[in-house]
C-alpha positions as CSV (number, residue, x, y, z in Angstrom):
1,M,69.1,125.4,179.9
2,A,65.9,126.9,181.2
3,Q,62.9,125.5,179.4
4,N,60.0,127.3,181.1
5,K,58.9,130.6,179.7
6,P,59.1,133.6,182.1
7,P,55.6,134.9,183.1
8,G,54.3,137.3,180.6
9,A,57.5,137.2,178.6
10,Y,56.6,134.9,175.7
11,A,55.2,136.6,172.6
12,G,54.7,133.4,170.6
13,P,55.6,132.1,167.2
14,S,52.8,134.1,165.6
15,F,55.0,137.2,165.9
16,A,57.7,135.6,163.7
17,L,55.2,134.1,161.3
18,L,53.7,137.6,160.8
19,E,57.1,139.0,160.2
20,L,57.7,136.2,157.7
21,L,54.5,136.9,155.9
22,G,55.4,140.5,155.6
23,L,58.9,139.7,154.3
24,L,57.5,137.4,151.6
25,L,54.7,139.7,150.5
26,D,57.3,142.4,150.2
27,G,58.8,140.4,147.4
28,S,61.9,139.3,149.3
29,S,63.1,135.7,149.8
30,A,63.4,134.7,153.4
31,L,65.5,132.0,155.1
32,V,63.3,130.0,157.5
33,G,64.5,127.3,159.9
34,L,63.4,125.4,163.0
35,K,65.7,123.6,165.4
36,D,65.3,121.5,168.5
37,L,66.9,122.4,171.8
38,D,70.1,120.5,170.9
39,G,70.6,122.7,167.8
40,Y,69.6,120.2,165.2
41,Y,67.4,121.3,162.3
42,V,63.8,120.0,162.2
43,Y,62.8,122.1,159.2
44,A,64.3,124.4,156.6
45,N,62.6,126.1,153.7
46,R,64.0,125.6,150.1
47,E,65.8,129.0,150.2
48,L,67.8,127.9,153.2
49,E,68.5,124.4,151.8
50,S,69.6,125.8,148.4
51,L,72.3,127.8,150.1
52,W,74.2,124.5,150.5
53,G,72.8,122.9,147.4
54,L,70.9,120.4,149.5
55,P,67.7,118.5,148.3
56,A,64.4,119.0,149.9
57,G,64.6,117.8,153.5
58,G,68.4,117.4,153.2
59,I,69.1,119.8,156.1
60,A,67.0,117.9,158.7
61,G,69.1,116.3,161.4
62,L,72.1,118.6,160.7
63,S,73.4,121.3,163.0
64,D,75.0,124.7,162.2
65,A,78.4,123.2,163.2
66,E,78.1,120.8,160.2
67,L,77.2,123.6,157.8
68,M,79.5,126.5,158.5
69,S,82.6,127.6,160.3
70,D,83.0,126.9,164.0
71,A,83.0,130.6,164.9
72,V,79.7,131.3,163.1
73,A,78.1,128.1,164.4
74,A,79.1,129.0,167.9
75,Q,77.7,132.5,167.5
76,L,74.3,131.2,166.2
77,R,74.2,128.6,168.9
78,T,74.6,131.3,171.6
79,R,71.8,133.4,170.1
80,D,69.5,130.3,169.9
81,R,70.2,129.6,173.6
82,E,69.5,133.1,174.7
83,V,66.1,133.0,173.0
84,A,65.3,129.6,174.4
85,E,66.2,130.7,177.9
86,S,64.4,134.0,177.9
87,G,61.4,132.9,175.8
88,R,61.4,136.3,174.1
89,P,61.7,136.8,170.3
90,A,64.9,138.7,169.4
91,R,66.2,140.5,166.4
92,S,69.8,140.5,165.3
93,F,72.1,141.1,162.3
94,D,74.2,138.1,161.2
95,R,77.1,138.2,158.7
96,F,78.5,134.9,157.3
97,V,79.8,133.3,154.2
98,V,78.1,130.2,152.7
99,A,79.3,128.6,149.5
100,D,81.2,131.7,148.5
101,K,78.1,133.8,149.1
102,E,78.5,136.6,151.6
103,L,75.3,137.2,153.5
104,E,74.2,140.1,155.8
105,C,70.9,139.1,157.3
106,A,68.3,140.7,159.5
107,T,67.1,137.9,161.6
108,V,64.1,137.3,163.9
109,R,64.5,134.4,166.3
110,F,61.8,132.9,168.5
111,A,61.3,130.2,171.0
112,Y,58.6,127.6,170.3
113,P,56.6,126.2,173.3
114,G,54.7,123.0,173.7
115,D,51.1,122.8,175.0
116,D,52.4,122.8,178.6
117,G,54.5,126.0,178.0
118,R,57.9,124.3,178.0
119,I,60.2,125.4,175.2
120,L,60.6,122.8,172.6
121,G,63.0,124.5,170.2
122,T,63.9,127.7,168.4
123,G,63.1,129.1,164.9
124,F,64.3,132.0,162.8
125,V,63.3,134.1,159.8
126,A,66.2,135.9,158.1
127,I,66.5,138.1,155.0
128,D,69.6,139.4,153.2
129,I,69.2,143.1,153.7
130,R,72.0,143.9,151.3
131,E,70.8,142.3,148.2
132,H,67.1,141.5,148.7
133,Q,67.1,138.7,146.1
134,P,66.4,135.0,146.1
135,W,69.1,132.5,146.6
136,S,67.2,129.7,144.9
137,N,66.0,129.1,141.4
138,A,63.3,126.8,142.6
139,P,59.8,127.8,141.2
140,G,57.9,130.0,143.6
141,G,54.5,131.1,142.5
142,S,52.8,134.1,144.1
143,A,54.2,135.7,147.2
144,L,51.0,134.9,149.1
145,A,51.0,131.2,148.0
146,S,54.7,131.0,149.0
147,A,53.9,132.4,152.4
148,Q,51.1,130.0,152.9
149,R,53.2,127.0,151.9
150,T,56.0,128.1,154.3
151,I,53.6,128.5,157.2
152,A,52.0,125.1,156.5
153,D,55.5,123.5,156.4
154,L,56.4,125.2,159.7
155,T,53.2,123.9,161.3
156,R,54.1,120.3,160.3
157,A,57.7,120.9,161.5
158,V,56.4,122.1,164.9
159,E,54.4,118.9,165.3
160,D,57.6,116.9,164.6
161,L,59.4,119.1,167.1
162,K,56.8,118.3,169.8
163,L,57.4,114.6,169.2
164,R,61.2,115.1,169.3
165,A,60.8,116.9,172.7
166,T,59.2,113.9,174.3
167,T,61.3,111.1,172.7
168,D,64.9,110.0,172.6
169,R,66.2,110.7,169.1
170,L,68.3,107.6,169.0
171,T,65.9,104.9,170.2
172,G,62.5,106.4,169.8
173,A,61.7,105.7,173.4
174,L,60.4,108.3,175.7
175,N,63.1,110.6,177.0
176,R,63.9,110.7,180.7
177,G,61.9,113.8,181.4
178,R,58.7,112.6,179.8
179,L,59.0,109.2,181.3
180,E,59.3,110.7,184.8
181,E,56.1,112.8,184.1
182,N,54.2,109.6,183.1
183,A,55.6,107.7,186.0
184,Q,54.5,110.4,188.5
185,F,50.9,110.1,187.1
186,E,51.0,106.3,187.5
187,L,52.2,106.6,191.1
188,L,49.3,109.0,191.8
189,R,46.9,106.4,190.4
190,F,48.4,103.8,192.6
191,E,48.0,105.9,195.7
192,R,44.4,106.8,194.9
193,Y,43.0,103.6,193.4
194,G,45.5,100.9,194.6
195,H,46.4,99.8,191.0
196,P,49.8,98.2,191.3
197,V,52.8,99.7,189.4
198,A,56.0,97.8,188.7
199,M,59.3,98.9,187.0
200,L,62.0,97.2,185.1
201,F,65.5,98.8,185.1
202,I,67.5,97.5,182.2
203,D,71.2,97.8,181.4
204,V,72.9,96.5,178.3
205,D,75.8,94.3,179.4
206,Y,79.4,95.2,178.4
207,F,78.2,98.1,176.3
208,K,81.5,99.9,176.5
209,R,83.1,96.9,174.9
210,V,80.7,97.3,171.9
211,N,81.7,100.9,171.4
212,D,85.4,100.2,171.8
213,E,85.5,97.2,169.5
214,H,82.9,98.2,166.9
215,G,82.7,102.0,167.2
216,H,80.0,104.3,168.5
217,P,77.8,104.1,165.4
218,A,77.5,100.4,165.9
219,G,76.7,101.0,169.6
220,D,74.0,103.4,168.6
221,R,72.5,100.7,166.3
222,V,72.6,98.2,169.2
223,L,70.7,100.6,171.4
224,G,68.1,101.1,168.7
225,A,67.7,97.4,168.2
226,V,67.4,96.8,172.0
227,A,64.6,99.4,172.1
228,D,62.9,97.5,169.3
229,V,63.1,94.3,171.2
230,L,61.6,95.9,174.2
231,R,58.7,97.3,172.2
232,Q,58.0,93.9,170.7
233,C,57.8,92.3,174.2
234,M,55.9,95.1,176.1
235,R,52.2,95.6,176.2
236,T,50.5,98.6,174.7
237,T,49.9,100.1,178.2
238,D,53.5,99.9,179.2
239,L,55.8,102.9,179.0
240,L,59.4,102.6,177.6
241,G,62.0,105.3,178.3
242,R,65.7,105.7,177.8
243,W,67.1,106.6,181.2
244,G,70.6,107.4,179.9
245,G,73.5,105.8,178.1
246,E,72.7,102.1,177.7
247,E,70.0,102.1,180.4
248,F,66.3,101.8,179.8
249,V,63.3,101.9,182.1
250,L,60.1,100.0,181.5
251,L,57.1,101.2,183.6
252,L,54.3,98.6,183.9
253,P,50.9,100.0,185.0
254,N,48.5,97.6,186.7
255,T,51.3,95.1,187.1
256,G,52.5,93.4,190.3
257,L,55.9,91.9,191.0
258,T,55.1,88.4,189.7
259,S,54.0,89.5,186.2
260,A,56.8,92.1,186.1
261,R,59.5,89.4,186.8
262,L,58.0,87.1,184.2
263,L,58.1,89.8,181.6
264,A,61.7,90.7,182.5
265,E,62.7,87.0,182.0
266,R,60.9,87.0,178.7
267,I,62.7,90.1,177.5
268,R,66.0,88.9,178.8
269,A,65.7,85.7,176.8
270,T,64.6,87.5,173.7
271,I,67.6,89.9,173.8
272,E,69.9,87.0,174.4
273,A,68.5,85.2,171.3
274,H,68.5,88.3,169.1
275,D,71.1,88.7,166.3
276,F,72.6,92.2,166.5
277,G,74.3,92.0,163.2
278,E,78.0,93.0,163.2
279,V,78.0,93.0,167.0
280,G,76.7,89.5,167.2
281,R,75.0,88.5,170.5
282,I,74.6,90.7,173.5
283,T,72.8,90.4,176.8
284,A,71.2,92.7,179.4
285,S,70.7,92.7,183.1
286,F,67.4,93.5,184.8
287,G,66.2,94.9,188.1
288,V,62.5,94.6,189.0
289,A,60.7,96.5,191.7
290,E,57.0,97.1,192.6
291,C,55.9,100.4,194.0
292,Q,55.0,100.6,197.7
293,K,52.5,102.8,199.4
294,G,53.7,106.3,199.9
295,E,56.9,105.7,197.9
296,S,58.4,108.4,195.7
297,L,59.5,107.8,192.1
298,E,63.1,108.4,193.2
299,T,63.1,105.5,195.7
300,L,61.3,103.2,193.2
301,V,63.9,103.9,190.6
302,G,66.6,103.5,193.2
303,R,65.3,100.0,194.2
304,A,65.0,98.8,190.6
305,D,68.4,100.2,189.8
306,A,70.0,98.5,192.9
307,A,68.4,95.2,191.8
308,M,69.8,95.6,188.4
309,Y,73.3,96.1,189.8
310,R,72.9,92.9,191.9
311,A,72.1,91.1,188.7
312,K,75.3,92.5,187.2
313,K,77.3,91.5,190.2
314,A,75.9,88.0,190.0
315,G,77.2,87.4,186.5
316,R,75.0,89.6,184.2
317,N,72.3,88.4,181.8
318,R,70.1,87.9,184.8
319,V,66.9,89.3,186.4
320,D,67.0,90.3,190.1
321,I,63.9,91.4,192.0
322,D,63.7,93.9,194.8
323,L,61.6,92.3,197.6
324,F,61.6,95.3,199.9
325,N,58.2,95.4,201.8
326,P,58.2,97.9,204.7
327,G,56.1,96.9,207.7
328,K,56.2,93.2,207.0
329,E,58.2,90.7,209.0
330,G,59.8,87.4,207.8
331,T,62.7,86.1,205.9
332,A,63.5,86.9,202.3
333,D,62.2,83.5,201.3
334,H,58.9,84.2,202.9
335,V,58.6,87.5,201.2
336,A,59.6,86.0,197.9
337,A,56.9,83.3,198.3
338,R,54.3,85.9,199.1
339,F,55.0,88.3,196.3
340,V,56.4,86.3,193.4
341,H,53.9,83.4,193.2
342,L,50.8,83.2,191.1
343,V,47.8,83.7,193.4
344,W,44.4,82.3,192.6
345,H,41.4,84.6,192.8
346,D,37.7,83.7,192.6
347,A,37.4,86.0,189.6
348,Y,39.4,83.4,187.7
349,A,36.8,80.7,188.2
350,S,35.0,79.6,185.0
351,G,32.0,78.0,186.8
352,D,32.9,74.5,185.6
353,A,34.2,72.4,188.5
354,R,36.5,70.3,186.3
355,I,38.1,73.2,184.5
356,D,38.6,75.2,187.7
357,L,40.2,72.2,189.5
358,Q,42.6,71.8,186.6
359,H,43.4,75.5,186.5
360,R,44.2,75.5,190.2
361,A,46.4,72.5,189.8
362,L,48.3,74.3,187.0
363,F,48.8,77.3,189.3
364,E,50.2,75.1,192.0
365,L,52.6,73.4,189.7
366,A,53.7,76.7,188.2
367,N,54.4,78.0,191.7
368,S,56.5,75.0,192.5
369,L,58.6,75.7,189.4
370,I,58.8,79.4,190.3
371,T,60.0,78.5,193.8
372,A,62.7,76.2,192.4
373,V,63.9,78.9,190.0
374,I,64.0,81.6,192.6
375,E,65.9,79.4,195.0
376,G,68.4,78.4,192.3
377,R,67.8,74.7,192.7
378,P,69.9,72.4,190.4
379,K,68.7,71.1,187.1
380,E,68.1,67.6,188.4
381,E,65.4,69.1,190.8
382,I,63.9,71.4,188.2
383,S,63.6,68.9,185.4
384,P,60.9,66.8,187.1
385,L,58.9,69.9,188.0
386,V,59.0,71.0,184.3
387,Q,57.8,67.6,183.2
388,A,55.0,67.5,185.8
389,L,53.8,70.9,184.6
390,L,53.9,69.8,181.0
391,D,52.1,66.5,181.8
392,E,49.3,68.5,183.6
393,V,49.1,70.9,180.7
394,V,48.6,68.1,178.2
395,S,45.9,66.5,180.4
396,H,44.1,69.8,180.9
397,F,44.2,70.9,177.3
398,G,42.7,67.5,176.2
399,S,40.0,67.6,178.8
400,E,39.2,71.3,178.1
401,V,38.8,70.9,174.4
402,A,36.6,67.8,174.9
403,I,34.3,69.9,177.1
404,L,34.2,72.8,174.6
405,R,33.3,70.4,171.7
406,K,30.6,68.8,173.7
407,L,29.1,72.2,174.5
408,G,29.2,73.2,170.8
409,Y,31.5,76.2,171.5
410,P,32.0,77.8,168.1
411,G,35.7,78.5,168.8
412,A,36.5,75.0,170.0
413,E,38.7,74.1,167.0
414,E,40.5,77.4,167.0
415,H,41.1,76.9,170.8
416,A,42.4,73.4,170.1
417,A,44.9,74.8,167.6
418,I,46.2,77.4,170.1
419,H,46.7,74.5,172.5
420,G,48.7,72.6,169.9
421,Q,50.9,75.6,169.3
422,L,51.6,76.2,173.0
423,L,52.3,72.5,173.6
424,A,54.7,72.2,170.6
425,R,56.6,75.3,171.8
426,G,56.7,74.0,175.4
427,V,57.9,70.6,174.5
428,A,60.6,72.0,172.2
429,L,61.9,74.4,174.9
430,A,61.9,71.6,177.5
431,E,64.0,69.4,175.1
432,K,66.5,72.2,174.6
433,F,66.6,72.8,178.3
434,E,67.4,69.1,178.9
435,R,70.2,69.2,176.2
436,D,71.7,72.3,178.0
437,Q,70.9,74.4,174.9
438,L,68.5,76.7,176.8
439,G,68.5,78.4,180.2
440,I,65.7,77.9,182.7
441,G,64.7,81.5,182.4
442,E,63.0,81.3,178.9
443,L,61.4,77.9,179.6
444,F,60.1,79.1,183.0
445,S,58.8,82.3,181.5
446,F,57.0,80.5,178.7
447,L,55.4,77.8,180.9
448,A,54.4,80.0,183.8
449,Y,53.5,83.1,181.9
450,D,52.4,82.2,178.4
451,V,50.8,78.8,179.1
452,V,49.4,79.1,182.6
453,A,48.8,82.8,183.4
454,Q,48.4,84.5,180.0
455,H,46.5,81.7,178.2
456,M,44.2,80.9,181.1
457,L,43.4,84.4,182.1
458,A,43.0,85.8,178.6
459,E,42.2,83.2,175.9
460,D,40.2,80.9,178.2
461,R,37.9,83.6,179.3
462,K,36.4,83.7,175.8
463,F,34.5,80.5,176.3
464,F,33.4,81.2,179.9
465,P,30.0,82.5,178.9
466,Y,29.2,79.2,177.1
467,L,29.7,77.2,180.3
468,P,26.3,76.1,181.8
469,N,27.3,76.8,185.4
470,R,28.7,80.2,184.7
471,R,27.0,82.8,186.9
């Protein structure tokens, strides 16, 4: 369906609203409705709702096919599509029977555009030209007041329509079109300023089985719950979109491959641990890719999608990263080591030699663990690395708090409490890992991302200005 108005063809909703005002001031009772492009009602006035005996707001989310005969619904759907495709208001005469009432309406239909000119939906104003009498006993007030209320209701409905046009109705995520628009903008920023952009391509595992065994309504609830989990894990700057079916895309501005992979592992573990009610436990597979210079959105999505399929092929409930890096030589292991490890920058330095030395040691130990995870080393090799990292964290946390207390840092006790929470969580996860009750993914994500990278680069920076050697 065409969604762009033809040049000079669109007369705008004000035409229909003026018609509506004229009808109401003429003492007649009009039927007013607003639908999205899929034909579902976003708004209906009381006269229209009363035809079916529905309460206020009761028609929202329904379509004509659910309210009247197939033949009439198909006829109205065709007329709505014609208006949406042309962008031109249109008049017609419609005859149909509703709840034993035979109506013969003069109707004005109009397409409603968004701020960018794209058509968001269609509306109509109709009046029974045969009887010219109200269909509702609801109190009305003056004709002018009635018109003003209706126009105010329409304005609110149009705002809702704009939101619906950019989001997926089922999950509340951005729809594919709007996600692509935002992604193009982020790719332009990457080309101009060099800010990295990463993408997660996410597919719910065995989703067809969910629909087959529990029904499509249950499958819809699962998709909505997965979207909620994604929103809980993502940052405010990240963009979540539903790509289609059981596929989601998470666009990560200002994010490189390392952080993107860590986030993917974190989300994967959260989904695996989530209780999806009647469906029980489900999992998802992830593909991760970082945008390359000169790359199109199509190829970025293709690489993330391909990585996701590799995760599926490798057994599902996994994260696979795309390590493609044109113009670079070396083996896959070399590329992985270069792009998936935490890299120390001078900007991370606190100015205190003891703290900085300990921070760098934590980076090195976290990188050793990352390497072991990526290379798929056995548990007996990973466990000592986990313990070494935890031991270093304990030592560093104790030393750091002692320094902050000696300096008189006002947030020292709060900082110590955060340390305690992180340590308790880390020890508990490590114990579950040793008892084979937890995969390495969640433990790795927590230690490397939450404890080392996130805490050190965010929470620790709060006390940097209090350090005497800070420049």
